[in-house]
C-alpha positions as CSV (number, residue, x, y, z in Angstrom):
1,M,0.4,0.2,0.0
2,T,1.6,3.3,-1.2
3,A,-0.2,5.3,1.9
4,I,1.7,5.2,4.8
5,A,0.1,2.8,7.4
6,P,-1.6,3.8,10.1
7,E,1.2,3.4,12.7
8,T,3.6,5.3,11.2
9,A,1.5,8.3,10.4
10,K,0.4,8.5,13.8
11,S,3.7,10.8,14.6
12,H,2.8,12.5,17.3
13,S,1.9,9.9,20.3
14,G,0.6,12.3,22.9
15,F,-2.2,13.5,21.1
16,L,-3.7,9.9,20.3
17,L,-4.4,8.5,23.7
18,E,-6.7,11.4,25.5
19,P,-8.3,14.0,24.2
20,H,-6.6,17.5,24.4
21,W,-8.8,20.5,25.0
22,A,-9.5,22.9,22.0
23,E,-11.4,26.4,22.0
24,I,-14.0,26.7,19.2
25,T,-13.1,30.3,17.6
26,A,-15.0,30.2,14.1
27,I,-18.2,28.4,12.7
28,T,-18.9,28.5,9.0
29,P,-22.1,27.5,7.7
30,E,-21.3,25.8,4.8
31,A,-24.4,24.1,4.0
32,D,-27.8,22.8,5.2
33,G,-26.7,20.6,8.0
34,I,-23.1,21.0,7.6
35,S,-20.3,23.3,9.0
36,T,-17.1,23.7,9.3
37,Y,-15.6,24.4,12.5
38,W,-11.9,25.7,13.5
39,I,-10.3,25.0,16.2
40,R,-7.1,25.6,18.6
41,F,-5.8,23.9,21.2
42,T,-6.0,25.9,24.6
43,D,-2.3,25.0,25.1
44,P,-0.3,27.3,22.7
45,A,2.5,24.4,22.7
46,E,0.4,21.3,21.6
47,Q,-1.1,23.6,18.9
48,E,2.4,24.4,17.4
49,A,3.1,20.8,17.8
50,F,0.5,19.5,16.0
51,R,0.7,18.5,12.1
52,F,-1.4,16.1,9.7
53,E,-1.4,15.0,6.3
54,P,-4.1,15.6,3.8
55,G,-6.6,13.0,4.7
56,Q,-6.0,12.0,7.8
57,F,-8.8,12.7,10.5
58,N,-9.2,13.7,14.4
59,M,-11.6,12.1,16.9
60,L,-13.6,14.7,18.1
61,Y,-14.9,14.3,21.7
62,L,-17.5,16.0,23.7
63,P,-18.3,15.1,27.3
64,G,-21.5,13.4,28.1
65,F,-21.9,12.6,24.4
66,G,-18.8,10.8,23.1
67,E,-16.5,11.0,20.4
68,S,-16.7,10.9,16.4
69,A,-14.0,10.6,13.5
70,I,-13.9,13.7,12.0
71,S,-11.8,14.3,8.6
72,I,-9.5,17.4,8.7
73,S,-10.1,20.0,5.9
74,S,-8.1,22.6,6.6
75,N,-4.5,23.5,5.6
76,P,-1.8,21.3,6.1
77,Q,0.3,24.5,6.3
78,D,-1.5,26.6,8.4
79,H,-0.7,25.9,12.3
80,E,-2.7,28.7,13.8
81,K,-6.1,27.0,13.6
82,I,-7.5,23.2,12.6
83,G,-10.6,22.7,10.2
84,H,-13.5,19.7,10.9
85,T,-16.4,20.0,8.7
86,I,-19.2,18.5,10.0
87,R,-22.1,17.0,8.6
88,F,-24.9,16.9,11.7
89,V,-26.0,13.1,11.5
90,G,-25.2,11.3,14.8
91,N,-25.7,12.3,18.7
92,V,-22.3,13.6,18.7
93,T,-22.4,15.6,15.8
94,R,-25.6,16.9,16.7
95,A,-24.3,17.9,19.8
96,V,-21.6,19.5,17.9
97,S,-24.0,21.5,16.1
98,R,-25.2,23.1,19.0
99,L,-21.7,24.6,20.1
100,K,-20.9,28.1,20.0
101,V,-17.9,29.7,19.0
102,G,-15.5,29.7,22.7
103,D,-17.1,26.6,23.6
104,I,-14.5,24.0,24.6
105,V,-14.3,20.3,22.9
106,G,-11.7,17.4,23.2
107,L,-9.1,16.7,20.3
108,R,-7.0,13.2,19.6
109,G,-5.5,12.9,16.4
110,P,-4.0,12.4,13.9
111,F,-5.0,9.2,12.6
112,G,-4.9,7.1,9.2
113,T,-3.8,6.6,6.2
114,Y,-3.4,9.9,4.0
115,W,-3.3,11.1,0.2
116,P,-0.2,9.9,-1.3
117,M,1.0,13.1,-2.0
118,K,4.8,12.6,-2.3
119,E,4.4,9.2,-4.3
120,I,2.1,11.3,-6.9
121,E,4.4,14.1,-8.0
122,G,5.3,14.1,-11.3
123,K,1.7,12.8,-12.6
124,D,-1.3,14.1,-13.4
125,I,-4.1,14.4,-10.5
126,F,-7.8,13.8,-11.2
127,I,-10.1,14.3,-8.3
128,A,-13.4,13.4,-8.2
129,C,-15.6,13.8,-5.7
130,G,-19.5,14.3,-4.3
131,G,-21.1,16.3,-1.1
132,I,-19.3,15.9,1.6
133,G,-16.1,13.8,-0.2
134,L,-14.7,17.3,-0.7
135,P,-13.3,18.3,2.8
136,P,-11.3,15.4,3.0
137,L,-9.9,16.3,-0.4
138,R,-9.3,19.8,0.6
139,P,-5.9,19.8,2.4
140,A,-5.0,17.7,-0.9
141,L,-5.9,20.8,-2.4
142,Y,-3.4,22.7,-0.6
143,H,-1.1,20.7,-0.8
144,I,-0.6,20.6,-4.7
145,I,-1.7,24.7,-4.9
146,Q,1.5,25.1,-2.4
147,N,4.0,22.4,-4.8
148,R,2.2,23.2,-7.9
149,E,5.3,22.5,-10.0
150,K,5.9,19.2,-8.9
151,Y,2.5,17.8,-10.3
152,G,1.5,17.9,-14.0
153,K,-2.7,18.5,-15.0
154,V,-4.8,19.1,-12.2
155,T,-8.9,18.5,-12.9
156,L,-11.1,18.9,-9.7
157,L,-14.6,17.2,-11.3
158,Y,-17.0,17.8,-7.9
159,G,-20.7,17.1,-7.8
160,A,-23.6,18.0,-5.2
161,R,-27.1,17.8,-5.3
162,T,-28.3,21.3,-5.6
163,S,-25.8,24.2,-5.9
164,G,-26.7,25.4,-2.5
165,D,-25.3,21.8,-1.2
166,L,-21.7,22.9,-2.6
167,M,-18.6,22.8,-0.4
168,F,-16.4,26.1,0.0
169,P,-17.5,27.7,-3.3
170,N,-15.9,30.8,-2.4
171,E,-12.7,29.1,-3.5
172,Y,-13.1,27.9,-6.9
173,A,-11.6,31.2,-8.4
174,E,-8.7,30.9,-6.2
175,W,-7.9,27.2,-7.1
176,R,-8.4,28.1,-10.7
177,K,-6.0,30.7,-10.4
178,A,-3.6,28.7,-8.9
179,G,-3.4,26.2,-11.8
180,I,-6.6,23.6,-11.3
181,D,-9.5,23.0,-13.5
182,V,-12.6,23.1,-11.4
183,E,-15.4,21.7,-13.0
184,I,-18.6,21.8,-10.4
185,T,-21.9,19.7,-11.3
186,V,-25.2,19.5,-9.6
187,D,-27.8,16.7,-9.7
188,R,-30.5,19.0,-10.0
189,G,-30.2,22.7,-11.6
190,D,-32.2,25.9,-11.1
191,A,-32.9,28.7,-12.8
192,N,-30.1,30.8,-10.9
193,W,-27.5,27.6,-12.2
194,N,-25.9,27.9,-15.4
195,G,-23.2,25.2,-15.1
196,R,-23.3,21.2,-15.8
197,V,-26.1,19.1,-14.1
198,G,-25.6,15.3,-13.7
199,V,-23.7,13.1,-11.5
200,V,-20.1,13.1,-11.6
201,P,-19.9,9.5,-12.9
202,M,-21.6,11.1,-16.1
203,W,-19.1,13.6,-16.6
204,F,-16.1,11.5,-16.3
205,Y,-15.8,10.2,-19.7
206,Q,-15.8,14.0,-21.5
207,F,-12.3,14.8,-19.7
208,R,-9.3,13.7,-21.7
209,I,-6.9,11.2,-19.4
210,D,-3.4,9.8,-19.8
211,S,-3.5,6.8,-18.3
212,R,0.0,6.2,-18.0
213,K,0.8,9.3,-16.1
214,T,-2.5,10.1,-14.3
215,A,-3.3,9.7,-10.6
216,V,-6.9,9.6,-9.5
217,L,-8.1,10.3,-5.7
218,T,-12.0,10.1,-4.9
219,C,-14.4,10.2,-2.4
220,G,-18.1,10.7,-1.8
221,P,-21.0,8.2,-1.7
222,E,-20.2,4.7,-2.2
223,I,-22.1,4.7,-5.4
224,M,-20.4,7.4,-6.8
225,I,-16.6,6.3,-5.8
226,R,-18.0,2.8,-7.9
227,F,-18.7,4.4,-10.8
228,V,-15.8,6.8,-10.8
229,I,-13.4,3.6,-10.8
230,F,-15.4,2.2,-13.6
231,E,-14.7,4.6,-15.3
232,A,-11.1,5.3,-14.8
233,M,-10.5,1.7,-15.0
234,A,-12.4,1.8,-18.2
235,R,-9.8,4.5,-19.7
236,R,-6.8,1.9,-18.9
237,V,-6.2,4.0,-15.1
238,P,-4.4,0.9,-13.1
239,S,-6.1,0.5,-10.3
240,E,-2.6,1.1,-8.3
241,S,-3.2,4.5,-9.4
242,I,-6.2,4.8,-8.2
243,Y,-6.6,6.0,-4.6
244,V,-9.9,6.2,-3.0
245,S,-11.2,7.8,1.0
246,L,-13.6,5.5,2.2
247,E,-14.3,7.9,6.0
248,R,-17.6,8.6,5.3
249,N,-18.1,4.8,7.1
250,M,-16.2,5.5,10.0
251,K,-17.7,5.6,13.6
252,C,-15.5,4.4,16.6
253,G,-11.8,4.9,15.2
254,Q,-10.1,2.2,16.6
255,G,-12.0,-0.9,14.6
256,S,-14.1,-2.0,18.1
257,C,-18.1,-1.4,16.5
258,G,-17.2,-3.2,13.3
259,H,-19.2,-0.5,11.5
260,C,-16.2,-0.1,9.2
261,Q,-15.5,-3.2,8.1
262,M,-14.8,-3.9,4.6
263,G,-12.9,-7.6,3.9
264,P,-10.2,-7.8,6.4
265,Y,-9.8,-4.1,6.8
266,F,-11.4,-2.0,9.3
267,I,-11.3,1.8,7.3
268,C,-10.6,3.7,10.6
269,K,-7.5,1.3,11.3
270,D,-6.7,0.3,8.1
271,G,-7.3,3.6,6.1
272,P,-9.3,6.0,5.6
273,V,-7.0,6.2,2.1
274,F,-6.4,3.1,0.4
275,R,-4.8,2.1,-2.9
276,F,-7.7,1.0,-5.1
277,D,-5.7,-2.8,-5.8
278,E,-5.9,-3.2,-1.9
279,L,-10.0,-3.0,-2.3
280,Q,-10.6,-4.5,-5.6
281,S,-11.5,-7.8,-5.1
282,F,-14.3,-6.3,-2.1
283,F,-15.6,-3.6,-4.4
284,N,-17.6,-5.3,-7.3
285,V,-15.4,-3.3,-10.2
286,E,-14.6,-4.8,-13.1
287,E,-11.3,-5.6,-14.2
288,F,-10.7,-4.0,-18.1
């Protein structure tokens, strides 16, 4: 597996076993039922020490409610604050939705494998994601922008159900300015939408891909991931050049609940980022 295994990815052991307290410094509403929470450790030394790789996650802890595994959605080079884009769907995250700026939460991490940014240097990058699947890829986009000369053509194909569900629309112009081809689609357009309409895999075939030098990164609903992989392999992209994040499936973060098991893997312990050739026999996507 090209992405680093969790044991070697966990470089800051002081953050792993017990929560460290952090203050919510800002809350950015993103879409209905989704907001980004910006936090800082209350101990400045802990904030300075914290580092993460694109694609990793933290365990967010609320006393009386428990923990939830949340991908980090902020810039890995911004050491002043940490961002988590959270959809309010369970007991813990619904409790988070009631928090205000200045409230305190517990944080453990970072955990998990991550996008193989070093290994894919020199390649064209095709990022295909949907809905809440963009936040785990935003740190990879920041990394690419900050190291643009190390990558070839970079395409982001991102879709959501409606234009109101799109994540981070205010950043698209900045990403385009940095040399990223940003293509946006929605499942259902309205009178104010002039862009693409249709699901992400439906538009995938319109893009030219040099399969010999392209890496595909994908995250989002599992059905979307399956069809993105199908389209990529139909264009002869090798399965070892396709990377998927299955972070949506995580729950306990330690492999004890079994919620995220896929074959022999626990997504929270062995992922969330996988090279597709490791998962191929469990995904029911045909080899071309």
